[in-house]
C-alpha positions as CSV (number, residue, x, y, z in Angstrom):
1,M,12.9,-1.4,-1.3
2,K,13.0,-2.3,-4.7
3,I,11.2,-4.7,-6.3
4,L,11.1,-6.8,-8.8
5,V,7.7,-7.6,-10.7
6,T,7.5,-10.6,-13.0
7,G,4.9,-10.2,-15.7
8,G,4.7,-6.9,-15.5
9,A,3.4,-5.9,-18.5
10,G,0.7,-7.9,-18.6
11,F,-3.2,-7.2,-17.0
12,I,-2.8,-7.1,-13.3
13,G,1.1,-6.6,-13.1
14,S,0.6,-3.4,-15.3
15,N,-1.9,-2.0,-13.1
16,F,0.0,-3.1,-10.2
17,I,3.1,-0.9,-11.6
18,H,1.3,2.3,-12.0
19,E,0.1,1.5,-8.3
20,I,3.1,1.3,-6.8
21,I,5.6,3.5,-9.1
22,D,5.6,6.6,-7.3
23,K,6.7,4.9,-4.1
24,Y,9.5,2.3,-4.8
25,Q,11.7,2.0,-7.3
26,V,10.7,-0.9,-9.5
27,I,12.0,-3.5,-12.2
28,N,9.4,-5.0,-14.8
29,L,10.7,-8.6,-16.0
30,D,8.3,-9.8,-18.7
31,A,8.5,-12.2,-21.6
32,L,6.2,-9.9,-23.6
33,T,4.4,-13.3,-24.7
34,Y,0.5,-12.7,-26.0
35,A,-0.8,-11.1,-23.3
36,G,2.3,-8.9,-22.5
37,N,2.0,-5.4,-23.7
38,L,4.6,-2.4,-23.0
39,N,1.6,0.0,-24.4
40,N,-0.1,-0.7,-20.7
41,L,2.8,1.4,-19.1
42,K,3.7,3.6,-22.1
43,D,3.1,7.0,-19.7
44,I,5.8,5.8,-17.1
45,E,8.4,4.3,-19.2
46,N,11.0,7.6,-18.5
47,H,9.7,6.9,-14.9
48,K,12.8,7.8,-12.6
49,N,11.6,4.6,-10.7
50,Y,11.2,2.2,-13.8
51,K,13.0,0.2,-15.5
52,F,12.1,-2.7,-18.2
53,I,13.9,-6.1,-18.9
54,H,12.9,-8.4,-21.7
55,S,13.2,-11.9,-19.8
56,N,11.8,-15.1,-19.4
57,I,11.2,-16.2,-15.3
58,C,12.3,-19.5,-16.5
59,N,15.8,-18.3,-17.4
60,L,16.0,-17.0,-13.9
61,Y,17.7,-19.9,-11.9
62,M,20.6,-19.3,-14.4
63,D,20.7,-15.7,-14.5
64,K,20.6,-14.5,-10.6
65,K,22.7,-11.2,-11.6
66,I,18.5,-9.8,-12.8
67,M,18.1,-9.6,-9.3
68,E,20.9,-8.6,-7.6
69,S,19.8,-4.9,-6.6
70,C,16.3,-6.1,-5.9
71,N,14.8,-6.9,-2.2
72,T,11.6,-8.0,-2.7
73,I,9.8,-10.0,-5.8
74,V,5.8,-9.7,-6.9
75,H,5.3,-12.8,-8.9
76,F,2.3,-12.0,-11.5
77,A,3.8,-13.5,-14.5
78,A,1.7,-16.8,-15.5
79,E,-0.4,-18.5,-18.3
80,S,-3.9,-17.9,-17.0
81,H,-6.6,-18.4,-19.5
82,V,-8.3,-21.5,-18.3
83,D,-9.4,-22.4,-22.5
84,R,-6.2,-22.0,-23.8
85,S,-5.1,-24.7,-20.8
86,I,-7.5,-27.2,-22.0
87,K,-6.3,-27.1,-25.9
88,N,-2.9,-27.3,-24.6
89,S,-1.5,-27.3,-21.2
90,E,2.5,-27.8,-21.8
91,K,2.8,-23.5,-21.5
92,F,0.8,-23.6,-18.5
93,I,3.4,-26.2,-16.8
94,E,6.2,-24.6,-18.2
95,T,5.6,-21.3,-17.1
96,N,3.5,-21.4,-14.0
97,I,5.0,-24.5,-12.1
98,R,8.9,-24.5,-13.3
99,G,9.1,-20.7,-14.1
100,T,7.8,-20.5,-10.2
101,W,10.2,-22.4,-9.2
102,A,12.9,-21.2,-10.9
103,L,12.2,-17.7,-9.8
104,L,12.0,-19.3,-6.2
105,E,15.5,-20.9,-6.4
106,A,16.8,-17.6,-7.7
107,A,15.0,-15.8,-4.6
108,R,16.3,-18.3,-2.3
109,V,19.9,-18.1,-2.9
110,K,20.2,-14.3,-3.5
111,D,18.7,-13.8,-0.1
112,I,15.4,-11.7,-0.8
113,K,13.5,-10.6,1.6
114,K,10.1,-10.8,0.6
115,F,8.2,-12.8,-1.9
116,I,4.6,-12.3,-2.7
117,Y,3.0,-14.7,-4.8
118,I,0.2,-13.8,-6.9
119,S,-2.4,-17.1,-6.7
120,T,-5.7,-17.5,-7.7
121,D,-9.7,-18.4,-6.8
122,E,-9.3,-21.6,-8.8
123,V,-7.0,-23.5,-6.9
124,Y,-9.6,-24.5,-4.4
125,G,-12.0,-25.8,-7.1
126,S,-15.7,-25.8,-7.9
127,G,-17.5,-24.5,-4.2
128,F,-21.3,-25.4,-3.7
129,T,-24.2,-22.4,-4.3
130,W,-25.3,-22.1,-1.0
131,L,-24.0,-19.0,0.6
132,S,-22.8,-20.7,3.6
133,N,-20.1,-22.4,2.0
134,Y,-16.6,-20.7,1.7
135,F,-13.6,-21.3,1.2
136,I,-10.5,-20.3,3.9
137,E,-7.0,-19.9,3.3
138,S,-6.6,-23.4,4.9
139,S,-9.3,-24.7,2.5
140,P,-8.0,-28.1,0.3
141,F,-6.8,-27.1,-2.9
142,N,-9.0,-29.2,-5.9
143,P,-8.2,-27.8,-9.3
144,S,-10.3,-28.9,-12.2
145,S,-8.7,-26.9,-15.3
146,P,-4.8,-28.3,-16.0
147,Y,-4.6,-23.7,-15.4
148,A,-5.7,-24.2,-12.0
149,A,-3.9,-27.4,-11.1
150,S,-0.7,-25.4,-13.0
151,K,-1.3,-22.7,-9.9
152,A,-1.9,-24.9,-7.1
153,S,1.1,-26.6,-7.5
154,A,3.5,-23.3,-8.0
155,D,1.1,-22.3,-4.5
156,M,2.4,-25.5,-3.2
157,L,5.8,-24.8,-4.4
158,V,5.8,-21.3,-2.7
159,Q,4.5,-22.9,0.5
160,S,7.2,-25.1,0.7
161,Y,9.9,-22.9,0.0
162,H,8.9,-20.9,3.1
163,K,8.7,-24.4,5.6
164,T,11.7,-25.6,4.2
165,Y,14.3,-22.9,3.3
166,G,12.7,-20.2,5.9
167,L,11.9,-17.9,2.5
168,P,9.9,-15.1,3.2
169,T,6.9,-15.9,1.1
170,I,3.1,-14.2,1.3
171,I,0.7,-15.6,-1.2
172,I,-2.1,-14.1,-2.5
173,R,-5.2,-15.7,-3.9
174,L,-7.5,-13.1,-6.4
175,S,-11.2,-13.7,-7.4
176,N,-11.8,-12.4,-10.8
177,C,-10.6,-8.9,-11.7
178,F,-11.6,-7.0,-14.2
179,G,-10.5,-3.2,-15.2
180,P,-8.5,-1.7,-18.0
181,Y,-5.3,-3.3,-19.9
182,Q,-7.5,-7.0,-20.0
183,H,-7.1,-8.8,-23.1
184,I,-9.9,-9.6,-24.7
185,E,-10.0,-13.1,-24.1
186,K,-11.2,-12.6,-20.9
187,L,-15.3,-12.6,-20.1
188,I,-15.7,-8.6,-19.4
189,P,-13.3,-7.5,-22.1
190,L,-14.6,-9.9,-24.7
191,T,-18.3,-9.0,-24.3
192,I,-17.2,-4.9,-24.6
193,T,-15.5,-5.3,-27.5
194,N,-18.0,-8.0,-29.0
195,L,-20.6,-5.3,-28.6
196,L,-18.2,-2.6,-30.0
197,T,-18.1,-4.7,-33.1
198,N,-21.6,-5.7,-33.6
199,K,-20.4,-9.7,-32.7
200,K,-22.2,-11.8,-30.7
201,I,-21.6,-13.0,-27.6
202,P,-20.8,-16.6,-26.7
203,V,-22.0,-17.8,-23.4
204,Y,-20.6,-21.6,-22.0
205,G,-23.3,-23.8,-21.0
206,N,-26.8,-21.6,-19.2
207,G,-24.3,-18.8,-17.9
208,N,-25.0,-19.7,-14.7
209,A,-21.4,-19.7,-13.3
210,I,-21.1,-17.5,-10.5
211,R,-17.6,-15.6,-10.1
212,N,-16.9,-13.0,-7.6
213,W,-16.0,-9.8,-9.4
214,L,-12.4,-7.6,-8.0
215,Y,-12.1,-3.9,-9.6
216,V,-8.3,-4.2,-10.9
217,R,-7.6,-1.2,-8.9
218,D,-8.8,-2.4,-5.3
219,A,-6.8,-6.1,-6.1
220,C,-3.6,-3.6,-6.6
221,A,-4.3,-1.7,-3.7
222,A,-4.4,-5.0,-1.6
223,I,-1.6,-6.1,-3.0
224,A,0.3,-2.8,-2.3
225,Y,-1.2,-3.3,1.2
226,I,-0.2,-7.1,2.2
227,L,3.5,-5.7,0.8
228,S,3.8,-3.4,3.5
229,N,1.6,-4.8,6.3
230,A,1.1,-9.0,6.1
231,K,2.7,-11.7,7.9
232,L,5.3,-13.7,6.3
233,G,4.4,-17.1,5.5
234,E,0.8,-16.5,5.2
235,A,-1.5,-16.7,2.3
236,Y,-4.6,-14.1,1.7
237,N,-8.1,-14.4,-0.2
238,I,-8.8,-11.1,-1.6
239,G,-12.1,-10.5,-3.1
240,W,-15.1,-7.8,-3.5
241,G,-18.2,-9.8,-2.4
242,N,-19.9,-9.3,-6.0
243,E,-21.2,-12.7,-6.9
244,K,-22.7,-12.5,-10.4
245,T,-23.6,-15.1,-12.7
246,N,-21.8,-15.0,-16.3
247,L,-24.7,-14.2,-17.5
248,D,-26.6,-11.6,-15.2
249,L,-23.1,-9.7,-16.0
250,I,-22.9,-10.0,-19.4
251,K,-26.8,-8.4,-19.3
252,R,-25.6,-5.6,-17.4
253,V,-22.8,-4.2,-20.0
254,L,-25.9,-5.4,-22.7
255,N,-28.1,-2.9,-20.9
256,Y,-25.1,-0.2,-20.8
257,F,-25.4,-0.5,-24.5
258,E,-29.2,-0.4,-24.7
259,K,-28.8,-4.1,-26.6
260,D,-31.1,-6.5,-26.2
261,L,-30.9,-10.5,-25.4
262,S,-30.3,-11.2,-29.1
263,Y,-26.8,-10.4,-29.1
264,I,-26.5,-13.6,-26.2
265,K,-24.8,-16.9,-28.1
266,Y,-25.0,-19.7,-26.2
267,V,-22.4,-22.3,-26.7
268,K,-21.5,-25.6,-25.3
269,D,-20.1,-25.8,-21.7
270,R,-16.3,-25.8,-21.0
271,P,-15.3,-28.9,-20.1
272,G,-14.7,-29.2,-15.9
273,H,-16.4,-25.8,-15.9
274,D,-16.2,-24.8,-12.5
275,L,-19.9,-23.4,-10.7
276,R,-18.4,-21.2,-8.6
277,Y,-15.4,-20.2,-6.3
278,P,-16.8,-18.6,-3.0
279,M,-13.9,-16.9,-0.7
280,N,-13.9,-16.1,3.0
281,C,-11.8,-12.8,2.6
282,S,-12.0,-11.8,6.7
283,K,-8.3,-12.1,7.0
284,I,-7.8,-9.4,4.5
285,T,-10.3,-7.1,6.2
286,E,-8.6,-8.0,9.7
287,L,-5.6,-7.1,8.8
288,G,-7.3,-3.4,8.0
289,W,-7.7,-3.6,4.2
290,K,-11.3,-3.5,2.5
291,P,-11.8,-2.7,-1.1
292,K,-13.2,1.0,-1.8
293,Y,-14.8,1.0,-5.4
294,D,-18.4,0.8,-6.3
295,F,-18.6,-2.2,-8.7
296,D,-21.5,-0.9,-11.3
297,E,-19.3,2.4,-11.4
298,S,-16.0,0.4,-11.9
299,L,-17.8,-1.8,-14.5
300,K,-19.0,1.8,-16.4
301,E,-15.6,2.9,-16.0
302,T,-13.8,-0.1,-17.8
303,I,-16.3,-0.1,-20.4
304,E,-15.6,3.3,-21.2
305,W,-11.9,2.8,-21.1
306,Y,-12.5,0.0,-23.7
307,K,-14.7,2.6,-25.3
308,N,-11.9,5.0,-25.7
309,N,-8.9,2.4,-26.4
310,K,-9.5,1.3,-29.4
311,E,-6.6,1.2,-31.0
312,W,-5.2,-1.3,-28.1
313,W,-7.6,-3.6,-28.6
314,S,-8.5,-4.0,-32.4
315,T,-5.5,-5.4,-33.5
316,L,-5.8,-8.0,-30.6
317,K,-9.6,-8.9,-32.3
318,E,-8.3,-9.3,-35.9
């Protein structure tokens, strides 16, 4: 199997390449925007199974030669930061919707055998606080932000290409991931690096927004498992069951650094801020996969990674 990984220099994409590089041949296609970093893959840049191509997915409809030798696509490439989408949604529409369309068209023409689209729990919109309410894969979409709407649009495009053209697609809707190589604009690395640079941590509203946290190594293992075992045309929710309020999560990191609550700075809440993304993940567990990493241990490992890799994030902080 030869896999084209889009956005492979990003956070989850680079971790996924590390997960599969010894088993499959991989072409990493990345536009290297602010969130793409080839240093994420420095240790495997000369691996016999690895090749990098600097390109934009929006060009793939015109440049189908890139995929001539690939039979599988795992599509991570996306603009993903909600705050940026609120300030300026144009890039999100271009990359997340038009880019996915271009990739689908190229895949259709080249007769790709498997197309894996990495979606998000945010397509479902804000869930309720009571524990009996969970989104299943057939739940209706109700996105709140331009980012979530762009991912929902692309998700539906993927579904349509399966139904209309028979493109062999699988959709994976991930919960909030964390781990090494995550850009410092995201909550966990922002919290860690702010504490490492003696800065306060901004918390939206009262900090009671709830997220389901998934260690990136579990996420990548799930994607690899689905790649080999899942049924075409299906969608899968992937989560860990570790629901935490943003405030509780930040307190855990503060405790690790032995810092008090004075490091928290409450700020005006994000427009359209979703309260919770409660996903039912029984479909993937029935397929035979389950997470294996302990949340608290994984959070500690992530903190240690940022402590030991200041050269990776210090320029981003500036």
